[in-house]
PyMOL commands that place a pseudoatom at each C-alpha (Angstrom):
pseudoatom trace, name=CA, resn=MET, resi=1, chain=A, elem=C, hetatm=0, pos=[232.410, -214.586, 5.541]
pseudoatom trace, name=CA, resn=GLU, resi=2, chain=A, elem=C, hetatm=0, pos=[234.894, -214.622, 8.766]
pseudoatom trace, name=CA, resn=TRP, resi=3, chain=A, elem=C, hetatm=0, pos=[236.027, -210.686, 8.728]
pseudoatom trace, name=CA, resn=ARG, resi=4, chain=A, elem=C, hetatm=0, pos=[237.774, -211.596, 11.967]
pseudoatom trace, name=CA, resn=ASP, resi=5, chain=A, elem=C, hetatm=0, pos=[240.691, -212.880, 9.374]
pseudoatom trace, name=CA, resn=ARG, resi=6, chain=A, elem=C, hetatm=0, pos=[240.727, -209.304, 7.193]
pseudoatom trace, name=CA, resn=ILE, resi=7, chain=A, elem=C, hetatm=0, pos=[240.101, -207.170, 10.300]
pseudoatom trace, name=CA, resn=ILE, resi=8, chain=A, elem=C, hetatm=0, pos=[242.238, -206.111, 12.966]
pseudoatom trace, name=CA, resn=SER, resi=9, chain=A, elem=C, hetatm=0, pos=[242.447, -203.949, 15.565]
pseudoatom trace, name=CA, resn=ASP, resi=10, chain=A, elem=C, hetatm=0, pos=[245.820, -202.534, 16.489]
pseudoatom trace, name=CA, resn=PRO, resi=11, chain=A, elem=C, hetatm=0, pos=[246.385, -199.505, 19.214]
pseudoatom trace, name=CA, resn=THR, resi=12, chain=A, elem=C, hetatm=0, pos=[249.644, -198.423, 17.376]
pseudoatom trace, name=CA, resn=VAL, resi=13, chain=A, elem=C, hetatm=0, pos=[247.528, -198.475, 14.126]
pseudoatom trace, name=CA, resn=LEU, resi=14, chain=A, elem=C, hetatm=0, pos=[244.472, -195.339, 14.096]
pseudoatom trace, name=CA, resn=VAL, resi=15, chain=A, elem=C, hetatm=0, pos=[244.298, -194.986, 17.915]
pseudoatom trace, name=CA, resn=GLY, resi=16, chain=A, elem=C, hetatm=0, pos=[243.092, -198.780, 17.738]
pseudoatom trace, name=CA, resn=LYS, resi=17, chain=A, elem=C, hetatm=0, pos=[239.909, -198.737, 14.788]
pseudoatom trace, name=CA, resn=PRO, resi=18, chain=A, elem=C, hetatm=0, pos=[238.658, -201.360, 13.085]
pseudoatom trace, name=CA, resn=VAL, resi=19, chain=A, elem=C, hetatm=0, pos=[241.200, -201.974, 9.698]
pseudoatom trace, name=CA, resn=ILE, resi=20, chain=A, elem=C, hetatm=0, pos=[241.782, -203.955, 7.050]
pseudoatom trace, name=CA, resn=LYS, resi=21, chain=A, elem=C, hetatm=0, pos=[244.685, -205.839, 7.698]
pseudoatom trace, name=CA, resn=ASP, resi=22, chain=A, elem=C, hetatm=0, pos=[247.948, -204.947, 6.929]
pseudoatom trace, name=CA, resn=THR, resi=23, chain=A, elem=C, hetatm=0, pos=[246.514, -201.575, 5.895]
pseudoatom trace, name=CA, resn=ARG, resi=24, chain=A, elem=C, hetatm=0, pos=[245.271, -198.284, 7.431]
pseudoatom trace, name=CA, resn=ILE, resi=25, chain=A, elem=C, hetatm=0, pos=[242.341, -198.725, 5.796]
pseudoatom trace, name=CA, resn=SER, resi=26, chain=A, elem=C, hetatm=0, pos=[239.536, -198.268, 8.308]
pseudoatom trace, name=CA, resn=VAL, resi=27, chain=A, elem=C, hetatm=0, pos=[236.079, -199.741, 8.484]
pseudoatom trace, name=CA, resn=GLU, resi=28, chain=A, elem=C, hetatm=0, pos=[234.701, -196.454, 9.061]
pseudoatom trace, name=CA, resn=LEU, resi=29, chain=A, elem=C, hetatm=0, pos=[235.970, -195.196, 6.049]
pseudoatom trace, name=CA, resn=ILE, resi=30, chain=A, elem=C, hetatm=0, pos=[234.840, -197.732, 3.722]
pseudoatom trace, name=CA, resn=LEU, resi=31, chain=A, elem=C, hetatm=0, pos=[230.982, -197.387, 5.511]
pseudoatom trace, name=CA, resn=GLY, resi=32, chain=A, elem=C, hetatm=0, pos=[231.347, -194.146, 4.739]
pseudoatom trace, name=CA, resn=TRP, resi=33, chain=A, elem=C, hetatm=0, pos=[232.664, -194.316, 1.074]
pseudoatom trace, name=CA, resn=LEU, resi=34, chain=A, elem=C, hetatm=0, pos=[229.710, -197.236, 0.233]
pseudoatom trace, name=CA, resn=ALA, resi=35, chain=A, elem=C, hetatm=0, pos=[226.914, -194.837, 2.292]
pseudoatom trace, name=CA, resn=ASN, resi=36, chain=A, elem=C, hetatm=0, pos=[228.307, -191.994, -0.140]
pseudoatom trace, name=CA, resn=GLY, resi=37, chain=A, elem=C, hetatm=0, pos=[227.277, -194.219, -3.022]
pseudoatom trace, name=CA, resn=TRP, resi=38, chain=A, elem=C, hetatm=0, pos=[230.409, -195.375, -3.977]
pseudoatom trace, name=CA, resn=THR, resi=39, chain=A, elem=C, hetatm=0, pos=[230.458, -199.158, -5.613]
pseudoatom trace, name=CA, resn=TYR, resi=40, chain=A, elem=C, hetatm=0, pos=[232.951, -201.348, -4.631]
pseudoatom trace, name=CA, resn=LYS, resi=41, chain=A, elem=C, hetatm=0, pos=[234.331, -200.951, -8.587]
pseudoatom trace, name=CA, resn=GLN, resi=42, chain=A, elem=C, hetatm=0, pos=[235.272, -197.400, -7.474]
pseudoatom trace, name=CA, resn=ILE, resi=43, chain=A, elem=C, hetatm=0, pos=[236.752, -198.479, -3.503]
pseudoatom trace, name=CA, resn=LEU, resi=44, chain=A, elem=C, hetatm=0, pos=[238.933, -201.059, -5.632]
pseudoatom trace, name=CA, resn=GLU, resi=45, chain=A, elem=C, hetatm=0, pos=[239.815, -198.835, -8.341]
pseudoatom trace, name=CA, resn=SER, resi=46, chain=A, elem=C, hetatm=0, pos=[241.065, -196.088, -6.144]
pseudoatom trace, name=CA, resn=TYR, resi=47, chain=A, elem=C, hetatm=0, pos=[242.126, -198.531, -3.217]
pseudoatom trace, name=CA, resn=PRO, resi=48, chain=A, elem=C, hetatm=0, pos=[244.038, -201.885, -5.299]
pseudoatom trace, name=CA, resn=HIS, resi=49, chain=A, elem=C, hetatm=0, pos=[245.866, -202.625, -2.687]
pseudoatom trace, name=CA, resn=ILE, resi=50, chain=A, elem=C, hetatm=0, pos=[242.383, -204.026, -0.899]
pseudoatom trace, name=CA, resn=THR, resi=51, chain=A, elem=C, hetatm=0, pos=[239.928, -206.901, -2.305]
pseudoatom trace, name=CA, resn=ARG, resi=52, chain=A, elem=C, hetatm=0, pos=[236.049, -207.218, -2.845]
pseudoatom trace, name=CA, resn=GLU, resi=53, chain=A, elem=C, hetatm=0, pos=[236.775, -209.712, 0.597]
pseudoatom trace, name=CA, resn=ASP, resi=54, chain=A, elem=C, hetatm=0, pos=[238.117, -207.354, 2.364]
pseudoatom trace, name=CA, resn=ILE, resi=55, chain=A, elem=C, hetatm=0, pos=[234.823, -204.977, 1.886]
pseudoatom trace, name=CA, resn=LEU, resi=56, chain=A, elem=C, hetatm=0, pos=[232.714, -207.788, 2.147]
pseudoatom trace, name=CA, resn=ALA, resi=57, chain=A, elem=C, hetatm=0, pos=[234.519, -208.581, 5.897]
pseudoatom trace, name=CA, resn=ALA, resi=58, chain=A, elem=C, hetatm=0, pos=[234.239, -204.644, 6.719]
pseudoatom trace, name=CA, resn=LEU, resi=59, chain=A, elem=C, hetatm=0, pos=[230.192, -204.826, 6.387]
pseudoatom trace, name=CA, resn=ALA, resi=60, chain=A, elem=C, hetatm=0, pos=[230.488, -208.056, 8.095]
pseudoatom trace, name=CA, resn=PHE, resi=61, chain=A, elem=C, hetatm=0, pos=[231.944, -206.853, 10.881]
pseudoatom trace, name=CA, resn=ALA, resi=62, chain=A, elem=C, hetatm=0, pos=[229.895, -203.702, 11.352]
pseudoatom trace, name=CA, resn=GLU, resi=63, chain=A, elem=C, hetatm=0, pos=[226.462, -205.878, 11.012]
pseudoatom trace, name=CA, resn=GLU, resi=64, chain=A, elem=C, hetatm=0, pos=[228.138, -208.050, 13.536]
pseudoatom trace, name=CA, resn=MET, resi=65, chain=A, elem=C, hetatm=0, pos=[228.999, -205.089, 15.666]
pseudoatom trace, name=CA, resn=MET, resi=66, chain=A, elem=C, hetatm=0, pos=[225.207, -203.531, 15.608]
pseudoatom trace, name=CA, resn=ARG, resi=67, chain=A, elem=C, hetatm=0, pos=[223.470, -207.208, 15.921]
pseudoatom trace, name=CA, resn=ASP, resi=68, chain=A, elem=C, hetatm=0, pos=[225.678, -207.472, 19.415]
pseudoatom trace, name=CA, resn=GLU, resi=69, chain=A, elem=C, hetatm=0, pos=[225.085, -203.703, 20.609]
pseudoatom trace, name=CA, resn=GLN, resi=70, chain=A, elem=C, hetatm=0, pos=[222.363, -203.676, 23.248]
pseudoatom trace, name=CA, resn=HIS, resi=71, chain=A, elem=C, hetatm=0, pos=[221.499, -200.483, 22.838]
pseudoatom trace, name=CA, resn=ILE, resi=72, chain=A, elem=C, hetatm=0, pos=[221.711, -198.209, 20.065]
pseudoatom trace, name=CA, resn=ALA, resi=73, chain=A, elem=C, hetatm=0, pos=[220.865, -194.426, 20.768]
pseudoatom trace, name=CA, resn=ALA, resi=74, chain=A, elem=C, hetatm=0, pos=[218.218, -193.388, 18.192]
pseudoatom trace, name=CA, resn=HIS, resi=75, chain=A, elem=C, hetatm=0, pos=[218.422, -189.931, 18.509]
pseudoatom trace, name=CA, resn=LYS, resi=76, chain=A, elem=C, hetatm=0, pos=[221.973, -190.241, 17.157]
pseudoatom trace, name=CA, resn=ALA, resi=77, chain=A, elem=C, hetatm=0, pos=[221.244, -192.266, 14.680]
pseudoatom trace, name=CA, resn=VAL, resi=78, chain=A, elem=C, hetatm=0, pos=[218.596, -189.465, 13.137]
pseudoatom trace, name=CA, resn=ALA, resi=79, chain=A, elem=C, hetatm=0, pos=[220.092, -186.457, 13.695]
for i in range(1, 79): cmd.bond("trace and resi %d" % i, "trace and resi %d" % (i + 1))
show_as sticks, trace
zoom trace
């Protein structure tokens, strides 16, 4: 999955947070839905203007950001 085709960061949209291209739906929001137990089907039914590939791109983006991270504050992750 090449997330760069679907995820953008524009300072004029949500203060530059990574979002699904041509939307105001942030990667953070998608990750939050999934973390709270939403299924792909629930997300797509609630937001029909995004696709399964957009959700996968958000996950691929998050995975790459975590892989490239040099230091993760464990105390924040545990809190």
